[in-house]
C-alpha positions as CSV (number, residue, x, y, z in Angstrom):
1,M,-12.3,-2.3,8.4
2,L,-9.2,-2.2,6.1
3,K,-9.9,0.3,3.2
4,E,-7.8,2.0,0.6
5,T,-7.7,5.1,-1.3
6,Y,-5.4,7.5,-3.2
7,Y,-4.5,11.0,-2.8
8,N,-2.6,13.1,-5.3
9,R,-2.0,16.8,-5.8
10,Y,-3.7,16.5,-9.3
11,R,-6.9,14.5,-8.7
12,G,-7.2,15.1,-4.8
13,W,-8.8,12.1,-2.9
14,G,-10.2,9.0,-4.3
15,V,-12.4,8.5,-1.3
16,K,-11.8,10.8,1.6
17,P,-11.4,8.9,4.8
18,P,-13.8,9.9,7.6
19,E,-12.2,12.1,10.4
20,D,-12.2,9.2,12.9
21,A,-10.3,6.8,10.5
22,I,-6.8,5.9,10.8
23,V,-4.9,7.1,7.5
24,I,-1.5,5.4,6.7
25,H,0.4,6.9,3.8
26,I,2.2,3.9,2.4
27,T,4.2,5.8,-0.2
28,R,8.0,6.2,-1.0
29,S,7.8,10.0,-0.4
30,A,6.5,9.3,3.1
31,G,9.2,6.9,3.7
32,H,6.9,4.1,4.8
33,I,8.4,0.8,5.4
34,L,5.5,-0.9,3.5
35,S,6.2,1.1,0.2
36,P,8.2,-0.5,-2.5
37,S,11.8,0.1,-2.8
38,I,12.8,2.9,-5.2
39,E,14.5,0.2,-7.5
40,L,11.2,-1.9,-7.8
41,L,9.0,1.2,-8.2
42,M,11.2,2.4,-11.1
43,S,11.7,-0.9,-12.7
44,Y,8.0,-1.0,-13.1
45,K,7.3,2.6,-14.1
46,E,10.1,2.3,-16.7
47,N,8.5,-1.0,-18.1
48,R,11.6,-2.9,-17.3
49,I,9.3,-5.5,-15.4
50,N,5.7,-6.5,-15.8
51,W,2.9,-6.4,-13.1
52,E,3.5,-10.1,-12.4
53,Q,7.2,-9.7,-11.8
54,Y,6.3,-6.5,-9.6
55,I,4.1,-8.7,-7.4
56,V,6.7,-11.4,-6.9
57,R,9.4,-8.8,-5.9
58,Y,7.1,-6.6,-3.8
59,K,6.0,-9.7,-1.7
60,K,9.5,-10.6,-1.4
61,E,10.6,-7.2,0.1
62,M,7.7,-7.3,2.5
63,N,8.9,-10.8,3.7
64,N,10.9,-9.7,6.8
65,E,10.1,-9.5,10.5
66,V,9.7,-5.5,10.4
67,C,7.3,-5.4,7.6
68,K,5.3,-8.3,9.0
69,G,5.2,-6.6,12.3
70,V,3.8,-3.5,10.9
71,M,1.3,-5.5,8.8
72,K,0.3,-7.4,12.0
73,R,-0.3,-4.2,13.9
74,I,-2.6,-3.0,11.1
75,K,-4.6,-6.1,11.1
76,E,-5.0,-5.9,15.0
77,T,-6.2,-2.1,14.7
78,V,-8.8,-2.7,11.9
79,V,-10.6,-4.8,14.4
80,E,-11.6,-1.5,16.4
81,K,-11.1,1.2,13.6
82,D,-11.2,1.8,10.0
83,V,-7.8,2.1,8.6
84,Y,-7.2,3.5,5.1
85,L,-4.0,2.6,3.1
86,V,-3.3,5.7,1.0
87,C,-1.0,5.9,-2.2
88,V,-0.6,8.4,-4.8
89,C,-1.4,5.9,-7.6
90,W,-4.9,6.6,-9.3
91,N,-5.3,3.2,-10.7
92,K,-8.7,1.7,-12.2
93,E,-6.7,-1.6,-12.9
94,K,-5.9,-2.0,-9.2
95,K,-2.0,-2.1,-10.1
96,C,-0.8,-0.4,-7.0
97,H,0.9,-2.0,-4.0
98,R,-1.7,-0.9,-1.7
99,F,-4.1,-3.5,-3.2
100,L,-1.3,-6.2,-2.8
101,L,-0.8,-5.1,0.8
102,M,-4.3,-5.3,1.7
103,K,-4.5,-8.9,0.6
104,M,-1.3,-9.7,2.5
105,I,-2.7,-8.1,5.6
106,E,-6.1,-9.8,5.3
107,S,-4.4,-13.2,4.7
108,M,-2.3,-13.0,8.0
């Protein structure tokens, strides 16, 4: 099953993944291909774009064969194992790319 959580040094784990789960840190700092570009991330954090604009731009960034291939492999993996997409964002409003990414993977 595809799941999400966060981890950051101030709050710790949102939901700590079980030992047998696959954990994918989809963050800029981890250099993950499915993380937003630094330009997109900073545009949103600095309030130069709103959440709706962020969604459009993030989906555009992910619309390439490399990212689609990684998403496809994740989708195939969740059939057999739990996969946790992990970001540093602690966000009750679900305004983090991990939620967008989950929907994109699930809709493939």
